[in-house]
N, C-alpha and C positions, 0 to 999 in steps of 0.2 A: 774934287778928285779928278785928276787927269785921266783921259781915256787912253787905253792901250793903243799903240800905233805899230804898224808893221815896220820891220827893219828896212833900211834903204835897199832898193832892188839890186844894187851892185853886189851885195853880199851873196846873191843867188844868180849872178849873171850867167854862170855856166848853164843853169837850168833854162834861163830865158833863151839862150842861143839854141837850145835843143827844140824849142817850141817854134817850128818853122812858119806858123801862120800868125800868131799873135806876139811877135817879138817885142812889140811896144807895150805889152801889158805889164804894168809895174807890180802886179800882185800875182803873177804866174808862179812866183817862188813858193806860194802857199800850197801848191800841188806837189805831193810826193810822187815822183815818177816810179817809185817802188810800190805802187798802190796794190798790185796783186798780192804781194806778201803781207802788206798791212791788213788786207781783208782777212787773211788767215791768222795773222799774229799781230795784234795792235801794237805790241811792244817794238815792232820794227819801224815805227814811225820816225821820221827825221827829227832829231832832238830839237832843232831850232823851230820847226813847225809846232811840235808838241808844246814848247814853251809859250809860243804865241797863243795857241788855243787855250791853254791853261790860264794865261793872263786874261784872256777874254772872259773865261768862266768866272774868274775871281772878280773882275770888274762888274759883271752882271750881278753876281751875288751881292756885291757891296751896294750897288745902286738899288737893288730890290730888297735890301736887308730890312727896311722899314715895313715891308709887306710880309715878313716871315710869319707873323701871327695870323695874318689873313690866309696865307697859303696853308698853314696848319689847320685853320678852321674849315677852309674849303675842302681839304683832303678828308678831314673827319666827316664832313657833311656828305660828300660824295660817297665815301665808303659806307656811311650809314644807310645809304639807299640800296646797298648790295646785300642780298641774302647770302651769308658766308657759308653756311652748311646747306649745300644745294646740289640737286641732281637734274640731269636732263631726263626727258621722258624715255623709258627703255624702248629700244628698237628691236622688234622680234626678228630672229633669223634662225630658222630650223628649231632646234630644241632649246636654244638660248635666247635671251634678250640682252642686248648690249647697251651700255650707257656710260655717261661721264659723271663723276661726282667730285665735289669740292668739299674738303673738310673746313671747319671754321678756322679762319686765319691763314689758310694755305694759299700760296701763290699759284700753285700748279695743280692740275687735275689728277684724279685717279681714273684709270680705265677699268671698267667693271663689267661683269655679266652676272646673270642669275638664271636659273632654270625657268623656262618659259611658263611652265605650269605652277611656278612658285617654289621658293626654296632660298637657301642662304646665298648672300652676296659673295662673289669671288672677285678679289682685286687682282687684275691681270698685270697692271703696271702702275707704280707710284711715281709720277713725274717729279714730285718733290724730292724723293730720294736721289733721282738722277741729277737734279739741279743743285744738290748740296755741295757747297764749296766752289761753285762756279760763279764767276762774275756776271755771266750772261747765260741764260738757258731758255730755249723756246722749243716746245714739243711740236714737231712739224706734221705729225700724223701717226696713227696707229691702226693697222689693218690686219684683221685675222684671216687665216687661210680658210678655204671652203670647208675643210673637215674640222675646223675649230681647234686644231691642235697647236698652231703656231700664231704668234703675234709679231709682226714686223713693225718697228717704230723708228721714226726719224727725229733727230734733234739737231738744233743749231746752237753751237756753244760760243759764238762770237758776234752774232747779229749780222753776219755777212751773207747769210742765206746759203752757206755751204752746209749741207746736212750730212750727218753720219747715221747710217741705218744699221740697226742691230735686230736680232731675231730671238724671241723667247719661246722656249718649249713650255706650253701651258700645262702639260701633264706633270712637269717637274718643277716649274717656276724658275728654271735655270736658263741663262742666256747662252746661246750657242757661240762658238768661236767666230762665226761669220761676222764680218765687219765691212760695210760699204762706206767709203769716204767720198767727199766732194759730189754728193748726190743733190738732186734738185727735188726735194719733197719726198713723198711716200712711194709705195710700190703698187703693182698690180699682180696679184697672185694668179697663177695658172692652176688648173685642176690637179696637176701632178705635184703641187707644192714647190715648184720653182716659182720665181717671180721676176717681173720686168721692172727696171728702174731707169731713170734718166740721169746721166752724168753731165756735170758742167765742164766746159773746156777751159783752156788756159785764160780765156778772156771772160770767164764767168757766164758763158752762154750755154743754155741747155740744148745740146746738139746731138747727143748720142744716147741710144737706148740699148741696154744690155740685159741679158737673161742670166740670172744667178741660180745655181743649184745648191741646195743646202749642203753644208759640209765642205764646200770648195772655197779656195781663196779667190778674192776679187780679181786677181790677175788672170784667173782661168775663165772668167765670165765671157759669154759669147756676145759679140756685137750683133745686134738685131737690125738696127737702123742707124744711119748717120746722115745728118743734114749738113750739106756742104755750102749752102747759101747762108752767109753770116747774118742776113736780115730775117731769117726764119728761126723761130724757136719751137722746140719740141715738147709735147706733153703726152701723157698716157692716161687711159681710163678703161673701165669696163662698162659695157652696155647694160641696160636694165634687166635683160634676161640672164646676165652674167655669163653668157655664152661666147661673147666676143671681147677680145682685148683690142682697143683702138689706139693707134699712134697718130696723133695729130700734129702737123707742122704748119705754122702760119706766121705771117707778119700782121700788120694792122689792117690789111685789106684783101689778103689772099690766103686760102687754106687748102690743105691736101690731107686726106685721111687714108691710112693703111690699116688693115686689120688682120687678125689671126684668130682661129678658134682657141678658146681658153683650154679646151680639152686636148689640143695638139699644138702647143706653143713653139715647137721646133719646125713647124710647117712653113713654107715660104709665105711672106707677107703678100696680101693683095691690096692694090690701090683702088679705091672706089672711083675716084675721078681725078685724073692728073691735074696739077695746078694750072690755072689760067688766071692771068692778072685780073684782080678785083672780083674773082669768084670766091665767095665765102660759103662754106657749108659745114654742117656737122651731122653725125648719124646716130641713130638709135635703132633697136631691133625689136622684132616680134617673132612669134614662132615660125612664121613662113614669109616674113617680109622685113625689109629695112625701111625706115623712115628717115628722110633727109630734109633738114631745114636749110634752105638755100636761097641765094639771091640771083640765081641764074635766070636768063631770059628777061632781064629788066625788072626783076622783082626787088626793088630797092628796099622795101620793108620786109622782105622775105616771104616765102611760101613754103608749104610742106608738100613733099613729094614721096611717093611710095615706089618701091621696086621689089621684085621677087628676091627672096634671100639667095636662091640658087642661080640668079641671073642679075647681079647688081649693077651691071654696066649702065652708063649714063643714058644710053639710047633706050633703056627700058624704064626710065623714070616717068611716072605719071603724076599729075597734080591731084592732091586730095584736099588741101586747104589753099585756095588761090590767094594770090597777092592782093592786098587791099591798101592803097596808099594811106598813110597816117596810122595804120595799125601795125606796130612793130612786133613781129613774132620773135620772142626771145629764145625759146627752146621748147622741146617736147619731151615728155616722159612717157614710157610705155608700160602698160600692165597687160595681163593676159586678156582682159575683157574691155580695157579702156585705154584711150590715149589722152594725155593731159597736156594742154598747150598753155604756156605762159605768154601773154602779150601785153603790150603797153600802148595806151591811147592818151594823148595830152597829159603826159607826166604821171599817169596812174596805171599801176599794174592790174591785170585781170587774170583769172584762172578759168579756162574753158575746157570742158570735159566732153569727149566724143566716145560713143560706144564703138566697140570693135567686134567683128565676128571672128570666127576661128581662122580665117585666111588673112586677117589684118585689114579688112575693108571697113571704112568709117560709116557709122550710122548716125543716129540722132545726137544732138549736142545740147549742153546747157552751161550756164555760167554761174559761178559762185558770187553772190552779190555782197556788197559792203556799203555802209551808210555814211561814213564820215567824209568830210570835204577833201581831206588829204590823208594818206596812209602809206605804210610800207607793207609789202607782201612778199612771201617767198615759199616755194615748194620745198619740202624737206624730203629728199629722195631716200628711201629706205633700202633694206636688203631684199625684200620680198617682191616677187613678180606676180604670182598667182594670188592676188588679194583684191578686195574691193575697197580697201582703206587707203585714202590719200591723206598724208599729213602735211599741214601747212602752218606757217607762222604769220601772224598779223599784229601790227601795232600802228600807232599814230603818234604825233608829237605829244598828245595828251594821254594816250592809252598805252600802258605797259604791254610788253610782248605777251601774246597769247598763242598757245600751241593747240591746234584743233586736229582731231581725226574726223575725216569726212567720208561717209559711206557713199561711194559713187553710184551705187545701185539704188539705195533708198533715199539719197540726198539728205540724210540726217547728219548734223554737225555736233560733235562731242568735244567739249572743252577739256583738254587733258592737263593743261598747266597755264597759270597766269604768273608772269614775273612779279615776285613779291618785292615790295619796297618797305623794308623793316621800319624805317623812320617815318613812314606814312606818306601816302599820296592820294589826293582827291582829284580825279580828272576834271570834275566840274569847276574846280578853281582856276582852270586854264582855258584859253581860247586858241583853237587852231583855225587858221584861215588860208585860203588859196586866192591870191590876187595876181594880176598881170601888169607888167611894165611894157610900154611900147618903145621898142628900140628905134634907133635913128633911121632905119630903113623900113619901119612899119611892122616888123615882126613882134608878136606878142610873147613875152618872156615870162614863164610862170615863176611865182615866188610863193614859198610856203612860209607861214608865219606862226609863231608861238609866243604868247605873252600871258601874264597873269591877268585874271579877270579884273583885278583892282587897278591895273596899270592904265593911267590916263592916256588916251590916244589923241593928244593935242600938240604933238611936236616936242614935248618936254622929255620923253624917255630916251635913254641911250639905246643903241641898237648894235648887235653883232650880226654882220652880214657874211655868211659863209658861201664859198663857191669853189668849183673845181673846173669842169668844162673841157676835158680832154679825153682822148682814147675811146670815146663813146661811152664812158662810164657815167651812169646816171645816179643822182643823189636822191635816195629814197626819203620819203617823209615819215620816218620811223621814230620810235621813242628813244630818247637819250637821257639817262639819269643825270649826267654831268651838267648839261645845259640848264637844268632846273636851278642850279646855284646862281646863275646869272638872272634867270627869269624871276626868281623869287626876290631878287634885289632890284627889280624894276626894269630890267632889260627887256627889249623885244628881240627875239631870236629869229633870224630870217635866213632861208636858204634860197639862193638865186640859181634857178635851173637854166643856166646860160647855154648858148650854143657851143658845141664841142662834146656835149653829152648826147644821149639818145632819148631824152625825156619825151620828145615829140617826134620820134621816128628817126630813121637813118639819115634823112635829109638834115635834121637838126645837128647831127654829128658832122656831116660833110661840110656844112656851112660854118663850122667853127674849127676847121683844120686846114693845114697847108696854106695856100695863099688867101684864105679867108679867116685866118686865125684871129685877126684883130676884132672880129665880131664877138668873140668870147669876152674881150675886155670892154668893148663899148656896151654890150648887154649888161655887164655887171654895173657899169656906171649908170646906165638907164635905170636899173633896179634901185640903186641908191637914191637917185633923183626922184623916182616914183614914191619911194618910202617917205621921203621928205615931203613931197607934195601932198601925200595922203595923211600926213600928221602922225606917222608912226615914230618919227624922230626929227632931228634938225641937222643942218650942215654943221660939221665939226663935232658931232656926237656919235659918229659911226666908227666902229672897230671892224676892219676887214680881216677875215681869217681864211686862210687856205693852206693846204699842205701838198708837197711834191709838185705836180703840175698845177695844183691850186695855188701853190706858192709863186709860180710863174704869173698866174692871174693877178694876185694881189701886188706882186712886184711891179707888174706892168701898169696897173691903175695908180700905183703910188707915183709913177712918173707922169701919167697922163692927167690925173685929176686929184692932186694931193690935197686940195682945199676941201674936198668932201669928207675927208677922214681925219679922225683924231688919232687913230693908231692902226698899225698893221701887225698882225701876228702871222708869221710865215714859217710853218713847220717844214723842215727839210726841203726848202724851196728850190725849184728848178729855175734858177735865175740867170745862169750863164749859158743861155741856150745856144748862141752862135758858136762859142768855143767848143762846147760839148758835141754838137752835131757835126762839127768839122773834124772830130777826132774819132776815126774809125776803129781805134783799139779799145775804146771804152765799152763796157759790157752791153749797154743798151743802144749804142749809136746806130749800127746798121738797120735794126728794125724800126728805129725812130724816123728814118728818112721817108717812110710812107705817111707818117703823121705830120711832120713839119716840112718836108721837102729836103732835097739833098743839096746843101749849099756848096759842096765841092764840085758837083757836076753842073750846077745851074746858077749863073751869076745873078739872075733875077731873084731866085730863092735866097741867095746870100744877102742881097740888099733888103729883101722883105723881112727876113728874120732879124737883120741888123736894125730895122726900124722899130722893133718892139722888144727885143731882148732886154730884160730889166737891167742887167749889169751894163750893157753897152749904152743905155740911154739915161743913166744917172747923170744929172746936170746940176748946175749951180741954181738951186731954187730951194724954197722951204719944203720940208717933207713932214709927213705925220711921224709920230713916235713909232719906232720899229723894234720888234723883238723877233729875231730869227733863231731857229734851232737847227742842229745838225747831228748826224751820227757818224762817228769816225769810220765804222766798218760798213757804211751804207754803199751797196753796189749800184743802187738806182740813181740817187742824186748824191754824187760824191761830196764829202765834207767841205772841199775847198770852194764849192760854188757859193754857199752862204758866207763863208769866210771872206772871200774876195768882194762880194757884194757889200757886206758891212764895212769893210775897209774903204771902199770907194765912196760909199754914202758919207762916211765921216769926213772924207777929204772934200767932197763937193757941196754938201748941204749948207745952206745959208742961215740956218736957225740953230738954236741950242737944244732942240728936242732930243730925246733918247734914241740911241742906236745901239742895240744890244745883241750879243751873240752868245748862245749857250750850246756847247757841243758835248754830247754824251760820248765820253772816251771809251766806253765799253758797250756800245749798241750800234744798231744799223738803222734802216729806213723806218722801222716801226717804233723806234724809241726803246725805252726800258722794257724788259720782259716781265712777265708775272701779272697776276690778276689785279694787284693793288699797286705795285711799284710804278706802273705807267701812269697812275692817277696823279703822281707828283708832277708830271709834265703838264697835265690838264690844270692842276691847281696853280702852277706857275703862270700859265697863259691867262687864266681868269684873274689872278691877282694883279697881273700887269694891266689888264683892261680896266679893272676897278680902280687901280692906283691912278691911272690917267684921268679918271673922272674926279678924283679927289684933289689932284694937284692944281 
């Protein structure tokens, strides 16, 4: 079967002429310059481009047709590990406890509450009813007002991350006429039942905060804050006491926080500390104090400072948890009698609890301990401030997720829920390991491993190597039901904790960004070579997997060390880096300059990005088999990046291995919506990996 090819570039020459930097790019025509409208209405896509993407989809389906039975089996297998009739642990708030419930077979949740002292369940919102008849639906959040009367809920109907906010009166069950469009996520309620929300601008950037009063039209909403620097994005939140609404504006290395009393939302905003380049901070509050997690004064891995609530200026900040190199302080949560600190050391998270007196002064501390070699951990922030109960989630590659309530006063741990695996799961059948690879410059790169106890570690096993390594995002060693389908078939599953994340502190992040970005790629290659040397797999039996910026990672290593890999799975891959970060009109580009550098302003940055950008470095050589995925309405990695990459790979590669592209024509960055629908994407990826081993 012949592979689909792009039409000759002269058919789109007028578009190429508009592209003032990459006029020689023969695949620029795949970009629809009307992308802003396509994000809102996919039917606006240029018909010629649509035909090309649909031809690619048809070709991929035809090539993988012999794996359809395997895809179906994988889908059924993965779905069989999900408890379909399931609920979250109820979260108390005043006279109610709120929770999420899924009915058997349902793609979307029910938002529920019940009287705290016991009583009948009340369904506040049925997201399945909202999704009915929609080609895409994703519930973006549901937040109740302080008096429990109203529920504001946000939903995305295209996958483009444009949310529409509606409000339901919970006393009647009827939705108000109020409708907020082009919003970025949920709301922050004020105590007068008005709420704040963030609106996306014409370039899909969250830049403005508005206050909405119930019963009024969106056009009447008051502009509370506007960010005029295109490289800064805006977000909103409430502090743990619920007394402050915080507006945070940040790029990838600088932040600024403004706040207002939730009881007086029309008051002027106060800025805690004006932005200074590379100063990052966040705030939380206590009855009489504010706590600031900050990297000021050279605290690379952050420190915690305290300031009086009525005198929050930076000159009044005092250190309460000092900086300790190698201990990355992630965030703090405040309770009336305790401060909880999440920290990370050597790729493992920890929870440390400090006693607080009435004035917010720190007392004795203790740590919650865990036994496994590698695990994932998270604090689940609740609604209540005056409580001794801390809720946290724990899992490991072998241990399904567990929800604990921890009494911070008595130090008693109560298991509230364990993730059920209906088809059965025996943790002792599996092995979790943490090993290290030594990078070319001597750095020790952590690797988390999962394999079945019966898998021989003699080099004969296939291996899937997953990586990300950007934006300081760390890959937790948590439980994943899907990967068991590979592990049960003899795969070793490995996570490479490469530089560019923050697994080993902020230094780990800095040494994998900007002009040190190639460390991310060479770390990944070192991990692959170490896994071969230690007998976990062998050369040519590794499938590399990454998504988004992780797609950049696997795209780069496909150019740098193709002989190591049998296949590459690149989900919504950021592979056309140089072109994208030279285009200041795209949604993410200005904030990206602090991550990658600004190639428009700095010729050295231009040349450095050009040296590793996957699309720009495709060459005449043999490549692994490649499966790339895309989302038509993706505002983060635009669909044309993987489309161009696949077209160029087909033109240049010197072998006859597969080069496949699958574009979801009704979804964005996260792929298909719904609890089960997205599993089809997972099944496709895994069937591709297994097919390569059979051929």
